[in-house]
N, C-alpha and C positions, 0 to 999 in steps of 0.2 A: 216607517214610526209605528203605522198601526199594531205593527207584528210585534214591536218594543212593549206597546201599550195595551197590546192586551196580555202579554205575560207580565206583566209587571200588579195589571188586575187581578186578575188571578193567583200571583204570589201574594198578592197585600189582602183578598179575601179569604187564600187557605188558614191563610196565618190567621183573620180575626175567628176563622172556622173554631180554629184548634182551641183560640184563648176565648167560646163563650160556651165550645161544649157543645153544640145542635146546630143541627144539620136542614132545620127548616127554612131558610133565608136563601134555601134556591129561587121563588118567586123573585126577587127582586135582583137577579143578576141579567136576566138579561137587559130593563130595565136602562141597568150601565153600561153596558157593553155597546149602545146604542148608542148613548152617551157618545165614548170614546170612538168608537171609531167614527161616527161625524165631524167630532173635531180632530180626528188624525188624520182625516184624508180630506176632508176641506179648505181645515183651517190651521192648518199647518204646515210650512212650507218649510221644505228641504232642502229645494232646488239653487234659494238664494245664498250668492259665495260670506264665508265666515272668515272675520281675521283670522293671520297666521298662526294665533296662539290656540285660533278654538276648539280646533279639530283634536286637542291633544287630547289624552288620556284624561284629564283636569276634565277637562270641555266634558268628555259621556260620563262623566263619572255627577257631574250639573244634572244636565239633563235626566239622567236614572233618579239620581236623587227627586228630579222636582216631580219628574214620572211619578215615581213613589208618595210622594206626598198627595200627590192630585188626585192619587187615586185615593187617596184612606176617607179625602173631601168628595169625591164619589160617589163613597161607600156612604158615609154618614148624610148625601142632600137625598138617597132613596130611603135610606133606614129613618130621619126624620120627616119628608113629607109623607113616605108611609104611615108612619105615627099618627100625624094629625089629618091624614084621611079617615082611616083607622080608625079613630081618637071618638072622630066626629061620627063616623059609622055608628059604633057603640052608643053613642047619649043618643042616637035618635031609636037606637035599636032594630037597627035595618042590617044587618047583615046579608050579605049575598053570596052567592056560591068563590067569589073572589075570596070577599073580604074573610070569611072563615077557615079559612084556609093559611091567613097570616099567622105568621109564628105575634105575640103575646104581646102588645106594649112594651111590659115591664126588659126584654130583650132587645125591642129594635131599638131603644130608651138606652141599653146598653152597649148596644151593637153604635149606634151615633155615634156617645161619647169617647168610645175606644180609637174608632174611625178618627178620628178628630186627631186624639191625643200623636197616631201615629202619623194620619198626614203630617198634625204639626213640629213635627219632630223631623219629619224627612224635609220639609221647609226650611227649617233651621239652619239644615246643617247644607241645603239648598243654594241658600241666599248667603251663607257664610262663601263656602265656594266660587259664589259669581260674584262677590267681595274682592275676592282674592284674586278671579279671572280680571276683571276691570282693573284693579292694580299693576297687572301687568300689559294690558292692552290697551288702556287710556291712558294709566300714571296716576290712574287715582277710583279708587274703588268705588267710589260712586258717582252717579249722571244723573244731569236731571231732567233724566226722558219719560214718557208717560209712562211705560211699560216698570220701569226699575217703581216708579210710585205704589203702581194698580197693584205690583206684587206686593207692595210691603201695606198697603191696604187687607189686603187679602190676610197677612200674617197676623194682623192687628184687627182681625176680625175673627179670626179661630182662639188665638189667643185670648182673648174677651170672652168665644164659648165653653175655652180653657177652665180660665183661672173659675168664672164666674159658676159654670156648674162644681167643681171641685173645693173653692171656697166659699160660696154662697148659697150652695145648695138649689142650684139653680137643675130644674131634672122637668121630666114631659114637655109639655107644649113650647114655652120658653128655653128652654134648649134647643129644642126641633129646631122653631122660628131663627134663631142666631145662626145656627148649622145651614138652613132653605139659602137664608141672605147670602150668609158665604160664597159659596156655588153657583148662588147668583150672577157676584161678584166674580168668579173663576170663570165664568164662560164671558161676562162684560170685554174681561180682560184678555181673550181668548179671540173673540172674535169683533170687536169693538177697537181695541187697543192696538191690538197685533198686525189688525191689517189696515189702518187709517189716521194712526198717530205717532208708532215708537217711530224714531229713524234707524236707533243702535241698537234693537233689540228684537225683530221682528217671527221671531223662534219661540 
């Protein structure tokens, strides 16, 4: 799982780097890798027995699609957090060695928005595939399980980010805060919901 996460993260970042035509974002790569390694090594349990239909290709596509979504959300989180910190440093006119080498605020804002867009597309696809699998395994596309609800809340948060930014013109710190809240919810879903609350969706 860890190797898969790293490859998918690298693929997502490479795509975003090509889209923004800027290679100065390497300074935010290490924090993203640390987050993904922690989640993959500690909190994703791949040893649990799955329902008979889940090991099939559909399940693999579902997992890969959701990991791509979370990679996009992770990149948006790091870009947004960096935006907030850098903006604060600029306001106080105290740029240090680290902050002076970061990308511009405009570039970080653009990266965050693009990463959310990519993540939301894959999350939507992953949820639809999950509904399809649920209809096969439990004869119902929806189950009132905490993990199902937490994933749905994740989608809503990032949908709000996407539409408020692209339709209402939210930019800068306001959009960054929504992205930060969204990824904190993703971590809560992995660290708390998947371990202590869910009964049928612990992966």
